[in-house]
C-alpha positions as CSV (number, residue, x, y, z in Angstrom):
1,M,0.2,0.0,0.1
2,T,1.2,3.2,-0.5
3,L,1.2,6.8,1.3
4,W,-2.1,8.6,0.8
5,E,-1.9,12.5,0.5
6,N,-3.3,13.0,3.8
7,G,-0.3,11.4,5.4
8,T,-2.2,8.3,6.5
9,C,-0.7,4.9,5.7
10,P,-2.6,1.7,6.7
11,E,-0.7,-1.1,8.3
12,G,-1.0,-4.9,8.3
13,N,-3.9,-6.7,6.5
14,I,-7.0,-4.7,7.1
15,S,-9.8,-3.6,5.1
16,I,-10.6,-0.2,4.8
17,P,-12.4,2.0,2.1
18,V,-10.3,3.1,-0.2
19,Q,-10.2,6.8,-1.1
20,S,-8.9,8.6,-4.2
21,T,-6.5,11.5,-4.1
22,S,-9.0,13.7,-5.8
23,E,-11.6,12.7,-3.0
24,Q,-9.3,13.3,-0.5
25,Y,-8.8,17.0,-1.7
26,W,-12.4,17.6,-2.0
27,D,-13.0,16.1,1.5
28,L,-10.0,17.5,3.3
29,V,-8.8,20.5,1.4
30,A,-11.8,22.3,-0.7
31,L,-15.0,21.5,1.4
32,Q,-13.2,20.6,4.7
33,R,-15.9,18.2,5.6
34,S,-16.2,17.3,9.2
35,S,-16.4,13.7,10.5
36,S,-20.2,13.4,10.7
37,L,-23.2,15.7,10.7
38,D,-23.1,16.0,14.4
39,E,-20.1,18.2,13.9
40,T,-20.4,21.3,12.0
41,G,-16.7,21.9,12.0
42,P,-15.5,25.8,11.2
43,V,-17.0,28.0,8.8
44,V,-15.1,27.7,5.0
45,W,-14.7,31.2,4.0
46,H,-13.9,30.7,0.5
47,L,-17.1,28.7,0.2
48,A,-19.2,31.3,2.0
49,L,-17.9,34.2,0.3
50,C,-18.8,32.3,-3.1
51,L,-22.3,31.9,-1.6
52,L,-22.6,35.4,-0.4
53,L,-21.3,36.7,-3.9
54,G,-23.9,34.6,-5.6
55,W,-26.9,36.1,-3.6
56,L,-25.7,39.8,-4.1
57,L,-25.8,38.9,-7.7
58,I,-29.1,37.4,-7.8
59,A,-30.3,40.5,-5.5
60,A,-28.7,43.2,-7.9
61,A,-30.7,41.2,-10.9
62,L,-33.9,41.3,-8.9
63,Y,-33.3,44.9,-7.9
64,K,-32.5,46.3,-11.3
65,G,-35.6,44.6,-12.9
66,I,-36.3,42.9,-16.0
67,K,-35.0,45.3,-18.6
68,S,-31.5,44.8,-17.4
69,S,-31.7,41.3,-17.6
70,G,-32.4,41.3,-21.0
71,K,-28.9,42.6,-21.8
72,V,-27.5,40.0,-19.7
73,V,-29.2,37.4,-21.8
74,Y,-27.6,38.7,-25.1
75,F,-24.4,38.0,-23.5
76,T,-25.1,34.5,-22.0
77,T,-26.5,33.1,-25.0
78,T,-23.9,34.4,-27.6
79,F,-20.7,33.9,-25.5
80,P,-20.6,30.1,-25.6
81,Y,-21.1,29.9,-29.3
82,V,-18.0,32.4,-29.5
83,V,-16.2,30.3,-27.1
84,L,-17.1,26.9,-29.6
85,L,-16.1,29.0,-32.9
86,I,-12.5,29.6,-31.1
87,L,-12.0,25.8,-29.7
88,L,-13.3,24.5,-33.3
89,I,-10.6,26.9,-35.2
90,R,-8.0,26.1,-32.7
91,G,-8.6,22.2,-32.9
92,V,-8.6,22.3,-36.7
93,T,-5.3,24.3,-36.8
94,L,-3.7,21.6,-34.6
95,E,-1.3,19.0,-36.1
96,G,-2.9,15.8,-36.9
97,A,-6.3,17.5,-37.1
98,R,-6.9,16.4,-40.8
99,D,-6.2,12.9,-40.3
100,G,-8.7,12.8,-37.4
101,I,-11.5,14.5,-39.6
102,E,-10.7,12.1,-42.3
103,L,-11.0,9.0,-40.1
104,H,-14.1,10.4,-38.7
105,I,-15.7,11.3,-42.1
106,G,-14.2,7.6,-43.5
107,C,-16.1,5.7,-40.8
108,A,-19.4,7.7,-41.4
109,R,-19.1,6.4,-45.2
110,Q,-19.3,3.1,-44.1
111,R,-23.0,3.8,-43.0
112,C,-22.5,1.7,-39.5
113,G,-25.5,2.1,-37.3
114,G,-25.7,2.4,-33.4
115,M,-22.9,0.6,-31.4
116,Q,-21.4,-0.6,-34.6
117,R,-20.3,2.8,-35.5
118,Y,-17.7,2.5,-32.7
119,R,-16.4,-0.9,-34.1
120,C,-16.2,0.5,-37.5
121,C,-14.0,3.2,-36.5
122,I,-11.7,1.2,-34.6
123,R,-11.2,-1.2,-37.5
124,C,-10.5,1.8,-39.9
125,R,-7.1,2.5,-37.8
């Protein structure tokens, strides 16, 4: 067994619940979870401030009314498409993109349906 991120190393032949390093990070660092629901633990300030910021943004949107939220809708509806277009252009300009596109189109021409499509694409290589 290896040394875990939190510094504990199980000894002997015992069965313990295995926890990945990402789970340990979220439990011990980001969320700072307590051992049970009976113990509340200290206030996690970065989470409390994020919650406060969220409520302040909601309050500001409600205070300004529906007219100002229309402007926000213009941004939130177009921004994801702009980002997707930028990522598409970046992906197409990468080395080997042409080979990947040809492989994808070549497999689509074989007219495989359902799960067979993935088997066909694996065979195309």
